[in-house]
Residue, then its C-alpha position, 0 to 999 in steps of 0.5 A: m500500500q502506498v500513502t500519498s497526499d497527491s490528489n492526481q496520484v489518487i485519481d489515477c489510482l481510482n481511474t485504473g480500478g484501484v481501491i483506496a482508503y481516505p479520510t471522512e467525517s468520522v473514520f477512514g473509508i475504503g472506496c473506489d470508483a462506484l461505476c467500476q464493477d470489478s473494484v466494487a467487487r474487490i471491496s466486497r471481498i475485502k469487507n467479506r460483504q454480500s454485494k446485494k447489501g449496497y454501499i454508501l456513495l459519496i458525492h460532492s454536489y447535487e448535480q452528481l445526485d441527479h442521475l443516481i436517484d428516482q426524483s419523481h417520488p413525490n415524498l422526498n424530504w428535500g428540506c431535511i436533505r438540504d439542511s443536512w448536506p454537505g455533512p455526515t448524514t447519509w440518505v437512502f433514496p429510491a434508486a434511478t432505474n438505469l443504475p448498474h445493479w451492483l450499486v442498488s440494494d435489494c430494496q431498489t434503493i441507494a444510499i448517498r452522502m454529500t460529504s463535508h470532509p474536504i479531501a473526500r469532497a475534492l476526490c469526488k469532484q476531481l473524479d467526477k463520479p461517486l465514490i464507494s464509501t464503507s468503513a476502512n476495516l476488515a470484518g470484525m475489526p474496529p474502523c480505522t481512524t488513522v493512517q497507521q491503523v489503515a496500514d496495520q489492517l489493510s496494507t495488503v488489500i488496498d492500493l493506496c491510502v490518502y494521507n490526511e486526518t478524519s474530521c474527528s466526529q465522535a459518532a458514526t455518520t447517520i443513515n436516514d430514509a429520504i422519504t420516511l425520515a426513519c433513522y437506520r443508524 
């Protein structure tokens, strides 16, 4: 695993199917280009996770959201969504019908967060695609909060770690339903 703060190197890694660790609002995340099926499958293997569970996608703008969700649903709570973004809140939306199957949960939903972490946000903007976001840890291990913890747990299974710090939020990010406002965590 390589450690870098060079965003061009990180984007090159993502564009060639790489899997990275990067800081988010609360912990380090493992991510990849969400539209690269092989990379998403690789993350599923790293996390020992069933692919149909779905992942959180990080975006940097509402424009990135447009093609990911079914905006025709009449009960989307846009006021609550806008009040929480950018920030540590993930919203579960009805998925757009044209999304790749590996991004959509069994319930035909998709979880999305407009991140407020400056590094994660910049990566989403520079990549110009959503990033997969799941906690940087192996199954059964605590999530990584430092570059050293990422190296200790994941150095043999990821390609690159972005050198920076999390936003030091004490709590995990929340996940809410964009229609019912139910809180999943």
